[in-house]
C-alpha positions as CSV (number, residue, x, y, z in Angstrom):
1,M,54.8,159.6,22.3
2,K,55.5,156.2,24.0
3,L,59.2,156.9,23.6
4,I,58.9,160.2,25.4
5,I,57.0,158.6,28.2
6,A,59.5,155.8,28.5
7,A,62.4,158.3,28.6
8,A,60.7,160.3,31.3
9,A,60.1,157.2,33.3
10,L,63.8,156.3,33.1
11,A,64.9,159.8,34.0
12,A,62.7,159.6,37.1
13,L,64.4,156.4,38.4
14,P,67.0,157.0,41.1
15,T,70.4,157.4,39.6
16,Y,71.8,154.5,41.6
17,A,69.3,152.2,40.0
18,Q,71.0,152.9,36.6
19,E,74.5,152.2,37.8
20,S,76.5,149.4,36.1
21,P,77.2,146.1,37.7
22,A,80.9,147.0,37.4
23,V,80.5,150.0,39.7
24,R,78.5,148.0,42.2
25,S,81.2,145.3,42.1
26,L,83.9,147.9,42.7
27,A,82.0,149.4,45.6
28,A,81.4,145.9,47.1
29,T,85.2,145.7,47.7
30,C,84.7,148.3,50.5
31,A,81.9,146.3,52.3
32,N,84.2,144.2,54.5
33,C,85.2,147.4,56.4
34,H,82.6,150.0,55.5
35,G,79.5,147.8,55.5
36,T,77.0,146.9,52.8
37,N,76.3,150.0,50.6
38,G,78.7,152.0,52.8
39,R,76.8,151.7,56.0
40,S,79.2,150.7,58.7
41,V,78.0,148.6,61.6
42,T,80.7,149.9,63.9
43,T,81.8,153.3,65.0
44,D,85.4,152.2,64.5
45,V,85.1,152.5,60.7
46,A,83.4,155.4,59.0
47,S,80.1,155.0,57.1
48,L,80.4,156.3,53.6
49,A,76.8,156.3,52.6
50,G,75.3,159.7,52.0
51,L,78.5,161.6,52.5
52,P,79.2,164.4,50.0
53,K,81.1,163.1,46.9
54,D,83.8,165.7,47.1
55,D,84.5,164.8,50.8
56,I,84.8,161.1,50.0
57,L,87.0,161.8,47.0
58,A,89.2,164.2,49.0
59,K,89.7,161.6,51.7
60,L,90.5,158.8,49.2
61,N,93.0,161.0,47.5
62,G,94.5,161.9,50.9
63,F,94.9,158.2,51.7
64,R,96.5,157.6,48.4
65,A,98.9,160.5,48.8
66,G,99.8,159.4,52.3
67,T,98.7,162.8,53.7
68,R,95.7,161.3,55.6
69,P,96.4,159.0,58.6
70,A,95.4,155.4,58.0
71,T,96.0,151.8,58.9
72,V,95.4,150.1,55.6
73,M,93.5,152.7,53.5
74,H,96.7,154.3,52.2
75,Q,97.7,150.9,50.7
76,I,94.2,150.2,49.4
77,A,93.7,153.6,47.8
78,K,96.9,153.3,45.8
79,G,95.4,150.3,44.0
80,Y,92.7,152.4,42.4
81,S,92.8,154.7,39.4
82,D,91.6,158.3,39.5
83,Q,88.5,157.2,37.6
84,Q,87.8,154.4,40.0
85,L,88.1,156.7,43.0
86,E,85.7,159.1,41.3
87,L,83.2,156.3,40.7
88,L,83.4,155.1,44.3
89,A,82.9,158.5,45.7
90,D,79.9,159.1,43.4
91,Y,78.5,155.7,44.3
92,F,78.7,156.1,48.1
93,S,77.5,159.7,48.0
94,R,74.2,158.4,46.4
95,R,73.5,155.7,49.0
96,P,70.9,156.5,51.7
97,R,72.4,156.9,55.2
């Protein structure tokens, strides 16, 4: 019974509380431009927090493919694997705005 209660308690935690330190470290590389947890402090750079995962991923893939205009994001996005871009999109979509 205690195991069931513990499992239910863990399931009730916000998903982002269960993310690995590696995912948080990966997302921290975006903080210089996009702000802590994806909340930009300027209107010159988009906030990522709370955007739909599919939208973030489409933009990242567009940067990487060179089909989305950018200053440096096209170079940065090329440095990430498909899995890393997926993790980043998922991470930022789960942050509160």
